[in-house]
Residue, then its C-alpha position, 0 to 999 in steps of 0.5 A: m700761326r694766327r687763325i682769322g675768320v673773315v666775313v663780308n656783308p656784300i650790301a653794307g653801305m650801298g645806301g650811303r652815297v644815294g642818300l638812304k642813310g642805311t641799307d637795312g630793308k632798302v637794298a632794292e631801293a638803293r639799287e634802283r637809285g644806282a647804288e653800287p657795292r661798297a663792302p667788297e672793295r673795303a674788304r679787299e683793302a683790309l685783307t691786303s693790309l692784313a697780308e702785308v703785315g700778317t705773314d703767319v696767318e691762316l684765313l678762314t672765310y665764307g663763300d661768295p659773295m661773302g669773302a672767298s674770292i676777295a681773300r684769294d685776290a688778296g693772296f690768301d688760300p682761305t678755308v671756306v667754312g660755309h656758303p650763303a643760302d642764296p648768294g644773290t640775296t645775302t641776309p644777316a642770318d648768313t653772317r650769323t651762321a659764318v660766325r658760328a662756323f668760325v667759332e666751331a673751327g677755333v679761330d683766334a679772331i673774327l674780322f667782319v666787313g660791314g656796319d653796325g648791323t653787321a656788328v650786331d650780328a656777330a656780337e649777338t652770335l658770339d653772345e649766344l655761344d657764350d664765346e669771347t673770341p675777339m671781333l673787329g669791324v672793317p668799316a663799310g656801313v653807313k652807320v658806324y656808331s660802335s667802338v668795334f671798328g678799325v678807323s679805316p680798312r687798312a688799319a683794321g687789317r693791321i690790327a687783326a694781324t698784330f694785336t696782343e691784348t683785348e678789351p670789352a667794347e660797346v656795339n650800338d645800332i640806331d633805328e634807321d627809320a628814325f634816322r631817315g626822319g631826322e632823329v638819332v635813336t641809339e640802342l646798346r645791343a652788345v658788349a664784345t671783346v675787341p683788340v686793344a689798338d690806338q687805330r680802333q675807333s671810339a664810340k660816337q657821342l651824341g651832343g655838341g656845344t654852343v656854336e652860334t658865333l661859329a655859325e655867324g662867322v660862316a654865314e658872314s663869310v658866304r660868297p655870292g655865286v658859290t655853291y655850299v654843300l653842308g654836311p650833317g650834324s648839329t654844328v652845321g645845322a646851326i649854320k643852316e639855320r643862320l643862313g635862313f633855311e631848314g635843312t636835314t640834320l642828318g643829311v647833306d643839303v646844297w645851297r647857293d645865293g639864298n636858294l636851297l638847291a637840294k635837300d637831303a641830297a644823294e651824291s648824284d644830286i650834289l654833283d648836279s647842283l655844283g657850280e664853278e666854285n664850291v665849298i663843302v662845310v663839314s664838322p666832325i660828328g660826335g667823339q670819333g673825329f671823322v669828317f669824311g667817311r662816316g655818315n656822309q658818304q654822299l660826300s664822295p671822292e668825286v664831290i670832294r675833288r670839286c670843292e674847297i673844304e671848310i671844317v668847323a667844330s666847337r673848341r670843346k669838341l676839338d679838345e675831346i677828339g684831339s685830331l680829325r680823321i678821313d676815310t673817303g674810300d680813295a687812298a690817294l684822296d685820303a693822302e692828299l687831304a691828310g696833314w694840318l688844316k685850319v678848323r673854324v672854331g668861332r666867328f673869326e678864330r681858327r685852330l690848326v688841327e692834324v688830319l689823319a688818313 
């Protein structure tokens, strides 16, 4: 019998689709912009996957909205180890209290649902307790820089149910205020014990290669009347520069016929700007290989379905990551996009790369 503690950060990821690049201290603003909770559905996917493969699992969780009802919806009869101080306004302190309760109960693993901030809360609490209980994240935040997450919610559920080995992994977080200002400031916050698994994501690496010829190729292929939705990252940033405008490095910009229609756009801005023909231009950020679902949740399933997709990357980056990944939050769309796609690696050259869901 494997005993797994599950805690959900219900507000994780709310800022993504409305262009806030994080939810820390921005919950009220996210709600004003029409953001909806993302973490509960991600948690449900993970626990459904856990139930499918982990028939001999005892689940411990925290009171609503931090896991209890979601666990029951997935078919479990969980032991509730505590409740948030204020169910209407959960805080990092609630996550930390839940982790302490799991340790006291002697769980074999902790499955948390959130982003890097939630990972820090869990890892620092385990460190304070001098405890090496394995932890694993279900990716639900805007920033997912740490190497303690499954590559998707379903993968995280499978890993939690089946892992047999553990290893140390870094927990990183970034300064959200600096991030919103266009600067990535990362900090190593903890080293956690995590399951060994191929479907656990690697840590994001900052940096890239020379992409001038690639940017020239994209700029030369621009079609009149077509709306271009340009994602974050230094590679697409070079394309924006080649097109003659200063966009946001870490956000999404919308451009058509020489005009910047929306800068640092939220999902609603993008949808409002789309025309009859639309192209999303994205590049895998860092070393993980994700082209959708990490740092660009503004590119929602609804946006993606209305666009052609142009993936660009330097040869060196593709050599490092091998394959690409998608995690849009829509299983049907992920399945539709998975397979072999051509990725532009130069002015004219393209490379066939496998895309994994």
